[in-house]
C-alpha positions as CSV (number, residue, x, y, z in Angstrom):
1,M,2.3,2.7,-15.8
2,I,1.5,-0.7,-14.2
3,P,2.1,-3.5,-16.7
4,P,-1.2,-5.3,-17.7
5,E,-0.3,-8.5,-15.8
6,T,-0.3,-6.6,-12.5
7,L,-3.9,-5.3,-13.0
8,V,-6.5,-7.5,-11.4
9,Q,-9.7,-7.3,-13.4
10,A,-13.2,-7.1,-11.9
11,G,-14.7,-10.5,-11.8
12,A,-11.3,-12.2,-11.4
13,R,-12.0,-15.6,-9.7
14,Q,-9.0,-15.4,-7.3
15,N,-10.0,-14.7,-3.7
16,V,-6.5,-13.6,-2.6
17,I,-4.0,-11.9,-4.8
18,V,-0.5,-12.1,-3.3
19,V,1.8,-9.2,-3.8
20,G,5.5,-10.1,-3.5
21,I,8.5,-8.0,-2.7
22,G,9.0,-5.2,-5.2
23,E,5.6,-5.8,-6.7
24,C,2.4,-3.8,-7.1
25,R,-1.2,-4.9,-7.8
26,V,-4.2,-2.8,-8.5
27,G,-7.7,-4.3,-8.6
28,C,-11.4,-3.7,-7.9
29,A,-14.1,-5.7,-6.2
30,P,-15.2,-8.4,-6.5
31,A,-11.6,-9.6,-6.9
32,N,-11.7,-10.0,-3.1
33,T,-8.3,-9.4,-1.4
34,L,-4.8,-8.0,-2.0
35,S,-2.3,-9.4,0.4
36,T,1.4,-9.3,1.2
37,F,3.4,-11.2,3.8
38,A,6.6,-11.0,5.9
39,L,7.1,-7.2,5.8
40,G,10.3,-6.6,7.7
41,S,12.0,-3.3,6.8
42,C,9.8,-3.2,3.6
43,I,6.6,-1.3,3.7
44,A,3.2,-2.1,2.3
45,V,1.5,0.9,0.8
46,M,-2.2,0.4,0.5
47,A,-4.7,2.8,-1.2
48,W,-8.4,2.2,-1.5
49,D,-11.0,4.2,-3.3
50,W,-14.3,4.0,-1.4
51,K,-16.4,5.1,-4.3
52,L,-15.1,2.8,-7.0
53,K,-14.1,-0.1,-4.7
54,L,-10.7,0.1,-6.4
55,G,-7.5,-0.5,-4.5
56,G,-3.8,-1.0,-4.8
57,L,-1.1,-2.6,-2.8
58,L,2.6,-1.9,-3.2
59,H,5.4,-3.8,-1.4
60,V,8.4,-1.4,-1.5
61,M,11.9,-2.5,-0.4
62,L,14.2,0.5,-0.5
63,P,13.7,4.3,-0.2
64,D,15.6,5.7,-3.1
65,S,16.1,4.6,-6.7
66,S,19.3,6.6,-7.1
67,V,21.2,3.6,-5.8
68,D,20.3,1.7,-9.1
69,P,18.5,3.8,-11.7
70,V,18.7,1.0,-14.3
71,K,16.9,-1.4,-11.9
72,A,14.3,1.3,-11.1
73,L,13.5,1.6,-14.8
74,S,12.9,-2.1,-15.2
75,N,11.0,-2.4,-11.8
76,P,9.9,0.9,-10.2
77,Y,8.1,-0.9,-7.4
78,I,11.3,-1.8,-5.5
79,Y,11.8,1.8,-4.5
80,V,9.6,4.3,-2.7
81,D,10.4,7.3,-4.9
82,T,9.4,5.5,-8.1
83,G,6.8,2.9,-6.9
84,V,4.4,5.2,-5.0
85,P,3.9,7.7,-7.9
86,T,3.4,4.8,-10.3
87,L,0.7,3.3,-8.0
88,F,-0.9,6.7,-7.7
89,R,-1.0,7.2,-11.5
90,A,-2.4,3.7,-12.0
91,L,-5.3,4.4,-9.6
92,V,-6.0,7.8,-11.2
93,A,-5.9,6.2,-14.7
94,R,-8.6,3.8,-13.6
95,G,-10.9,6.6,-12.6
96,S,-9.9,7.3,-8.9
97,A,-9.9,10.8,-7.5
98,K,-7.3,11.8,-4.9
99,R,-10.0,12.8,-2.4
100,Q,-11.6,9.4,-2.6
101,L,-8.4,7.5,-1.7
102,R,-7.7,6.1,1.8
103,W,-3.9,5.5,2.3
104,C,-2.5,3.1,4.8
105,L,1.1,1.9,5.6
106,A,2.4,-1.1,7.4
107,G,5.9,-2.4,7.9
108,G,9.2,-0.6,8.3
109,A,10.5,-2.6,11.2
110,A,14.1,-2.7,12.4
111,M,15.0,-6.2,11.6
112,M,18.0,-8.3,12.7
113,G,19.3,-5.5,15.0
114,D,19.6,-2.9,12.2
115,S,22.4,-0.7,13.1
116,S,21.9,3.1,13.1
117,H,24.0,3.1,9.9
118,F,21.3,1.3,7.8
119,E,17.9,1.8,9.4
120,I,16.2,0.8,6.2
121,G,12.7,0.6,7.8
122,K,13.0,4.1,9.2
123,R,14.4,5.4,5.9
124,N,11.6,3.8,3.9
125,H,9.0,5.4,6.2
126,L,10.5,8.8,5.9
127,A,10.8,8.5,2.1
128,L,7.1,7.5,2.0
129,K,6.0,10.4,4.0
130,K,7.9,12.8,1.6
131,V,6.6,11.2,-1.6
132,L,3.0,11.2,-0.3
133,W,3.3,14.8,0.8
134,R,4.5,15.8,-2.7
135,L,1.5,14.0,-4.2
136,G,-0.8,15.9,-1.8
137,V,-1.9,12.7,-0.1
138,F,-2.4,12.1,3.6
139,I,-1.9,8.8,5.4
140,N,-5.1,7.7,7.1
141,E,-3.7,4.8,9.1
142,E,-0.2,3.3,9.7
143,D,1.5,0.6,11.7
144,V,5.2,1.1,11.2
145,G,8.5,0.6,13.1
146,G,9.2,-1.7,16.0
147,T,11.0,-5.0,15.5
148,E,8.3,-7.4,14.3
149,S,7.5,-8.4,10.8
150,R,3.9,-7.8,9.5
151,S,1.5,-9.2,7.0
152,V,-1.5,-7.4,5.6
153,K,-4.7,-8.0,3.7
154,L,-6.8,-5.3,1.9
155,D,-10.4,-6.2,1.2
156,L,-11.3,-4.5,-2.0
157,Q,-15.0,-4.5,-1.4
158,T,-15.0,-2.9,2.0
159,G,-11.5,-1.3,2.4
160,Q,-10.9,-3.2,5.6
161,I,-7.2,-3.9,6.3
162,D,-6.3,-6.8,8.5
163,L,-2.8,-6.8,10.0
164,R,-0.8,-9.5,11.6
165,K,2.4,-8.7,13.6
166,G,4.9,-11.5,14.1
167,M,3.1,-14.5,15.6
168,A,0.3,-12.4,17.2
169,R,-3.4,-12.7,16.3
170,E,-4.7,-10.8,13.3
171,Q,-6.0,-7.3,14.1
172,I,-7.9,-4.7,12.1
173,L,-5.8,-1.7,11.0
174,T,-8.8,0.0,9.2
175,H,-12.4,-1.0,9.8
176,A,-14.9,-1.5,7.0
177,A,-17.5,0.4,9.0
178,L,-15.2,3.4,9.5
179,N,-14.5,3.5,5.7
180,S,-18.3,3.6,5.1
181,I,-18.7,6.5,7.5
182,K,-15.8,8.4,6.0
183,A,-17.3,7.8,2.5
184,E,-20.7,9.1,3.5
185,F,-19.0,12.3,4.9
186,D,-16.9,12.8,1.9
187,E,-19.8,12.3,-0.5
188,K,-21.8,15.0,1.4
189,E,-18.7,17.3,1.6
190,Y,-17.3,16.9,-1.9
191,G,-20.2,15.5,-3.9
């Protein structure tokens, strides 16, 4: 379960809630934006519920908690295999339904000439796909791999995700308008 200090309450006055390495935040509109910076081989896992305007951002660092199970108990958000299920449970506990969630990933770059021995970014991405598959969750959008760091912002009101790669201009990973169209379709399809 996500500790109470990581939950962002509706009506919070902060405009941007920054999520650090090995951290997770869950919030709902009008607490405007969840954001994380300098994603190298780490990956940002973002989930947004279009119906509740509820979202979460997880900044995972490593794929597998078996390297340090004690650390995983004290902070599950460091690892893909413990952090993602914890984020999923927190969203469901706050009323979200699996079919209402939009999942996006960003990061997983090969930094500092990662040798083929380590490839942490690639391993993080593979671990994420496995964990999400086990949860029955599909990735709606992703921007992973390459050699540039990334920063992301998730707007909790609209579900829009802004992405910045390296020193490039900010671009939109997931459009607010597209989320509205998908929400209307899902509402008709699933009630």
